[in-house]
C-alpha positions in Angstrom: -57.4 152.6 118.0 -55.2 149.5 117.5 -51.9 150.6 115.3 -51.9 149.0 111.9 -49.1 147.0 112.8 -50.9 145.3 115.7 -53.8 144.6 113.5 -52.0 143.0 110.7 -49.9 140.6 113.6 -49.9 137.1 112.6 -51.3 134.9 115.4 -49.5 131.5 115.4 -51.7 128.4 116.9 -49.8 125.5 117.5 -51.5 122.2 117.6 -50.0 119.5 120.0 -51.2 115.9 119.8 -52.7 114.4 123.2 -50.9 112.4 125.5 -51.9 109.2 127.3 -55.4 108.0 126.8 -58.2 110.8 126.8 -61.8 110.6 125.5 -62.5 113.1 122.0 -62.5 116.9 123.0 -66.4 117.1 122.6 -66.3 121.0 122.8 -64.0 121.0 119.9 -66.4 118.5 118.0 -69.1 120.9 118.6 -66.8 124.0 117.0 -66.6 122.0 113.9 -70.1 121.0 113.7 -70.3 122.9 110.1 -67.9 120.7 108.8 -69.7 117.5 110.6 -72.9 118.6 108.7 -70.8 119.0 105.3 -69.2 115.7 105.5 -72.8 113.9 106.4 -74.3 115.5 103.3 -71.6 115.1 101.1 -71.5 111.1 102.2 -75.1 110.8 101.1 -74.4 113.0 97.6 -71.4 110.4 96.6 -73.3 107.6 97.6 -76.3 108.2 95.3 -75.2 110.9 92.8 -74.3 108.3 90.1 -76.5 105.1 91.0 -79.0 104.1 88.9 -81.4 103.1 91.6 -80.0 105.9 93.8 -81.9 106.0 97.1 -83.6 102.6 96.0 -80.5 100.8 97.2 -81.5 101.6 100.8 -84.8 99.7 100.0 -83.5 96.8 97.8 -80.5 95.4 100.4 -83.1 94.6 103.6 -85.9 93.6 101.1 -83.6 91.1 99.5 -82.3 89.6 102.7 -85.9 89.5 103.9 -87.0 87.2 100.7 -83.9 85.0 101.2 -84.2 84.6 104.9 -88.0 84.0 104.7 -87.2 81.3 102.1 -84.2 79.3 103.8 -85.0 80.0 107.3 -88.7 80.5 107.3 -89.7 77.7 104.7 -86.8 75.4 104.6 -85.5 75.4 108.1 -88.7 76.3 109.8 -87.1 78.2 112.5 -89.4 79.7 115.2 -90.9 83.4 114.8 -92.6 84.0 117.9 -96.2 83.7 116.4 -95.9 86.1 113.6 -95.1 85.7 109.8 -91.6 85.0 109.0 -91.2 87.7 106.6 -92.0 90.6 108.8 -90.1 88.6 111.9 -86.8 88.9 110.0 -87.5 92.5 108.4 -88.0 93.9 112.0 -84.2 92.8 112.7 -83.0 93.5 109.5 -83.9 97.3 109.7 -81.7 97.8 112.7 -79.1 95.2 111.6 -78.5 96.9 108.2 -78.2 100.2 109.7 -75.6 99.2 112.2 -73.4 97.0 109.6 -73.3 99.7 107.2 -72.7 102.3 109.7 -69.9 100.3 111.0 -68.5 99.4 107.3 -68.4 103.0 106.5 -66.9 104.2 109.7 -64.3 101.7 109.5 -63.2 102.9 106.1 -63.5 106.6 106.9 -59.9 107.6 107.5 -58.4 105.2 104.9 -60.6 106.4 102.3 -59.7 110.4 103.1 -56.1 109.9 103.9 -55.6 113.0 101.5 -57.7 115.1 103.5 -55.9 114.2 106.7 -52.6 115.1 105.6 -53.5 118.6 104.1 -55.5 120.5 107.2 -56.1 120.3 110.6 -60.0 119.3 111.8 -60.9 116.8 114.8 -60.5 113.2 113.1 -63.2 112.0 115.1 -65.5 113.7 113.0 -64.8 111.3 110.0 -66.2 107.9 111.4 -68.9 109.9 113.3 -70.1 111.4 110.1 -70.2 108.0 108.3 -72.5 106.5 111.2 -74.6 109.6 111.1 -75.2 109.9 107.3 -76.4 106.1 107.4 -79.5 107.3 109.4 -81.3 108.1 106.1 -81.4 104.4 104.9 -82.6 103.6 108.5 -85.3 106.1 108.0 -86.3 104.5 104.5 -86.1 101.0 105.9 -88.4 102.1 108.8 -90.8 103.3 106.5 -90.8 99.8 104.4 -91.3 98.0 107.6 -94.2 100.3 108.5 -95.5 99.3 105.4 -95.1 95.6 105.7 -96.9 95.7 109.3 -99.9 97.7 107.8 -100.0 94.7 105.0 -100.0 92.0 107.3 -102.4 93.8 109.5 -99.9 94.1 112.6 -100.0 97.0 115.2 -97.3 98.4 117.0 -97.1 98.8 120.7 -96.9 101.6 123.1 -93.1 100.5 122.8 -92.7 102.7 119.8 -92.1 105.4 122.2 -88.6 103.7 122.9 -87.2 103.4 119.4 -85.3 106.8 119.6 -83.8 105.1 122.7 -82.7 102.0 120.8 -81.5 104.1 117.6 -79.1 105.9 120.1 -77.7 102.4 121.2 -76.9 101.4 117.6 -75.5 104.7 116.9 -73.1 104.4 120.0 -72.2 100.9 119.5 -71.5 101.6 115.5 -69.5 104.8 116.5 -67.5 103.2 119.3 -66.8 99.9 117.5 -66.1 102.3 114.3 -63.6 104.4 116.1 -61.5 101.1 117.0 -61.6 99.7 114.0 -60.8 102.5 111.5 -57.7 103.5 113.7 -56.7 100.0 113.5 -57.2 100.1 109.8 -54.9 103.1 109.2 -52.1 101.1 110.5 -53.4 97.4 109.4 -55.2 97.4 106.2 -56.1 94.1 106.7 -59.0 95.4 108.8 -60.7 96.5 105.6 -60.9 92.9 104.4 -61.7 91.4 107.6 -64.9 93.3 108.0 -66.9 90.8 105.9 -65.9 88.1 108.2 -66.4 90.2 111.2 -70.0 91.2 110.3 -71.1 87.9 109.3 -70.2 86.4 112.6 -72.0 89.2 114.4 -74.9 88.9 112.6 -75.4 85.2 113.6 -74.6 86.3 117.3 -77.4 88.3 117.4 -81.0 87.3 117.2 -81.5 88.3 113.2 -82.7 85.2 111.6 -83.8 83.5 114.9 -85.8 84.3 118.1 -83.6 84.8 121.4 -86.0 82.5 123.2 -83.6 79.4 121.6 -80.9 80.7 123.8 -80.9 78.9 127.0 -82.0 81.1 130.1 -78.4 80.5 131.8 -76.7 81.9 128.8 -78.7 85.1 128.3 -77.2 87.4 130.4 -74.1 86.7 128.5 -75.9 86.8 125.0 -77.4 90.2 126.1 -73.7 91.7 125.9 -74.1 91.9 122.5 -75.7 95.6 122.1 -77.6 94.1 118.8 -79.5 91.5 120.9 -81.4 93.8 123.4 -82.1 96.4 120.1 -83.2 93.8 117.8 -85.7 92.1 120.5 -87.1 95.5 121.3 -87.6 96.2 117.8 -89.5 93.0 117.6 -91.6 93.8 120.7 -92.3 97.2 119.9 -93.3 96.7 116.3 -94.6 93.0 116.4 -95.8 92.5 120.1 -94.3 89.5 120.4 -92.8 89.6 123.8 -92.9 92.0 126.6 -90.3 94.8 126.2 -86.9 93.4 127.1 -85.8 96.0 129.5 -82.9 93.8 130.9 -81.3 93.1 127.5 -81.6 96.6 126.4 -79.9 98.0 129.7 -77.1 95.4 129.3 -76.7 96.5 125.6 -77.0 99.7 126.2 -74.2 99.8 129.1 -72.0 98.0 126.6 -72.5 100.4 123.7 -71.6 103.1 126.2 -68.5 101.6 127.4 -67.6 101.0 123.7 -68.3 104.4 122.8 -66.2 105.9 125.4 -63.3 103.3 124.9 -63.2 103.6 121.1 -63.0 107.3 121.7 -59.9 106.9 123.9 -58.4 104.6 121.6 -59.0 107.0 118.6 -57.5 109.6 120.5 -54.4 107.9 121.6 -53.6 106.4 118.0 -54.5 110.1 116.4 -51.2 111.3 116.4 -49.8 108.8 114.2 -52.6 109.1 111.5 -50.9 111.2 109.2 -47.6 109.3 109.3 -49.2 106.0 108.4 -52.1 107.0 106.5 
């Protein structure tokens, strides 16, 4: 039997910052999975706890954008919608786009908005942007349900490509997480990043086929255009749900590769910058 003194011996754990460029410690992230789940649930409660419409905001935002885009780009500008009603054409892009833009915005603000937590206790800081991205999955599921109702209203039937929707969601989450870790690490040091997000997302939306079809892009530039991860995802959503074109495996493959590189690079930059978060947050 160990002596009482041995049983009461204090164990000191020394936490040292990482050196150089390294990906986040996924084993450590897994050990803190309970905290991750708590932060996801807390993000959901904070968002809807004191809201009159509550979860209805997840429906209102893409629906309002769909109405505006249908009037401006569908009726007035008369943009091509690949042979389907422009309302459902735009909504099929707005559901993944709204998830990505909202996830990226929350991930970028995750460290600055919780600076007091960073200075008090230790936990893997990468949990904060990752939890922000995951919490937006609830809004995405609500938007996807609304899109299914719109398909039924217009009498449109999804194709067999719907089985690849989970893959498309993973690409969206990888892109949002990677870009979010880059931007939130920058936002801790440069608060201008938060204010620049509106401009960045507006530019990103028009560089993706949200309000128009990618068929308007000249063939010579489509490979470069597909480097935007949202291009393959949005066109694949339309292909799977609206049967507008064959499933765009090339665009999805290019966009998925870029999203993976963005995730790894974002994680490495986040790990490198993490050592200074407490000092500048």
